[in-house]
N, C-alpha and C positions, 0 to 999 in steps of 0.2 A: 792851297795855303800850306806853307812850310810849318811842320810841327816839330816838337823837340826831338823826336826820334829820327827825323830825317836831316836835321841840321848837321852840316859837315859831311853828309853822305855823298860819296861819289863812287860809281862803279869802276872808274878808271881815272888815272891822274890827268890833270889838265895838260894840253899840248903846249909846247913852248915854240914860239916862232914869231915871225912878223905878223902883226895884227892890224888890220884896217877894215873899214866897212866893206870895201870891194872884196877883200879876202874872205871875210866872214860869209858873204853872200855866196861865194864860190864853194866854200866848204859846206854850207847848208845845201847847195844844189847837189853836191855829191851825196850827202846823207839822204836827201829827199828822193833822189833818183834810185839809190840803192834800196831804200824802203819799198819803193814801188816794184822794182825788179824782183825782189824776193817774194812778192806775192805769187809769182808764177814760175820762178826759176830758183833752184838751189844755188847757194853761193859757190859751191865747189865747181859748178859749170860756168860761172860768170867770170869774165876776164877783167883785168884793169882797164883795158880798152873799152869794154862794154860800159863800165861805170863812168869813165871819163866822157865818153860820147854822150851818155844819157844826161850828164851835167853840162854838156856843151863846152867841155874843156879838152885840152890836149893831154896826152899821157904824162908828159913832164909836169904839167900843172897839177895833175892829180897827186903826184909824189911830193909836191910842196906841202900838201895838207895831210896826207896819210902815207905811211910806209908800206901798207899792204891792204888787201881787201878785208883781211881779218881785223885790222884796226878800224875799218869802217864799221864792221859788225859790232866791235867793242863799243864804239861811240853810240851806235843805235841802241845797244843794250842798256847803256847808262840812261839814255832818255826814256826808254820804255820802263825801266825799273822805277824811275821817279814817278811815273803814272801809277804803277802798282802800289807804291808806298802811299801815295795820296788816297787811292781807293781803299787801302787797308786801315786808314786812320782810326776808325771807330773800334777796330779790333784791339788796338794797342792803347789808345787813349780815349776811353769812353767819356763823352760829355756828361756833366751832371744832369740827372733826371732821365737818362736813357738807360733802360734795362739791359742786362747782358744779352738777353734773347734778341731784342731789337738791334743792338749794336752788332752782334755776330751776323745776324741775318743780312743786315745792310752791307756790312763789309764783304761778306762772302759773295753776295750778288754783284757788288761793284767790281771786285777783283775778277770774277768770271767775265764780266762785260769787257773789262780792259784787256784781259788775256785773249778773249776772242778777237778783239780789234787788232792787237799786236801779235797774235799767235804765230804769224809767218816769220817774224823776227826771232821770237823765242824758240821756235822749232829749229831754226838754223843754228842758234847757240847750242842747243842740245846735240845737234848733229856734229858740230865742229869742235866742241870743247875737248873731247877726248884726244884729238890730234893737235890741238893748239894750247899748250900749257898756260900761256898768259890769259887766254880766254877762260880756261878752266879755273884759274886762280881768281879771276874777276867774278865769275859766277859763284864760287865758294864764298867769297867775301860778301857778295850780295845776300846770299842765303843766310850767312852768319849774322848779318845785320837784322834780317827779318826774325831770326831765331832769338837774338838778344832782346829785341823789342817785345816779342811775344812772352819770353821768360820773365821780363820785368813786369809786364802786365799781370801775368799769373801770380807772381810773388805779391804784387800790390793787392790783388783781389783775395788772395788767401789771407793776407794780413788783416784785411777788412772784413773777413768772414763771408765774403761773397762767393769765392771759389772753393771747391772741395779739396781736401788733402789728397795727395797721390804721389807719383814719382817726383824726383827733383824737377823743379820748374824748367830748367834748361833742357833736360832730357825729354820732358814731355813736349816742350815747344819744338824741339828738333824733330821729333816723330811726327807731329802735326804738320809742320812746315814741309818736310820732305814728302809726306803723304799728299799734301795739296799740290806741290810742285810736280810730282809724278803724274797725278791724275789730270792736271791741267795740261801737262805736256802730251799725254796720250790723246786728250781732246784735240789739241792743235794738230797732231799728226793724223787725225781722223782714224785712229786705230780701232780695229774691231773690238778690242778689249776696253775701250774708253767708256766711262760712264756717259750715258746719254746726256746731252746738253740740258734738256728740260728736267733732268733729275739731279744734276750736279749740285745746285744750290742746296736742296734739301739734304742730300747725302753729306756734303762737307759740313754744313751748319749743324746737322744732327751730331756728327762726330765731335765737333768742337764743344757744343753745348753739353753733351752727356759727359765727356771726358774732363772738361775744365770746371763746369758748374753743376753737374748733376741735373741738368734741365732738359726739357724736350723742345724740339722744333715746333713752332706755332703755325706753320703754314704760310709764313711770310706776312702775317697779319698783325704782328706784335707792334705795340706802340711804347713810347717812353713812359716811365713811371709817373 
């Protein structure tokens, strides 16, 4: 469900071109094929011919929809990000009757699940962004949207006396979001320094709850008020 903080959000600008049902299906075939290829192969070793062949298209047909393989990754990132925003909804817009502990625990668990599912795409974004300025700008914009949404939620909760006082809301939100992004990224890369998957939810939720609300993690057993 679209919430107010996701309305108008787009990780990349919509493509301009001839649009019809057949074309949309071909474009979707490219995206679905790339999504599957990235499960086992890094994009830097994948060719345009590989992506076109996987979609059942010619190389020239591929270029009708995308200018490069990095633009394919950009489109995948936009789709994946929409899932992450949906998973984060309770973190930013807590429904009436839901406690901060319940909301944060639910959102953190949902985000981790989504990140695990799409981790191969997000891993590729992290790998490619430094060398692809447009992709880096897209990722910065995406994280900026998360930070803005979190900062607005912190400000609302402080004004309502629910959250504790502390650093400026946007600075705190930025620190928390980049902390989460980096830890989830390490998890996707299967880094030896990554937090264990079975400990990730408790760790991240504890940091959020203590920092923003002065509360403790409940072991994932919390319920709405």
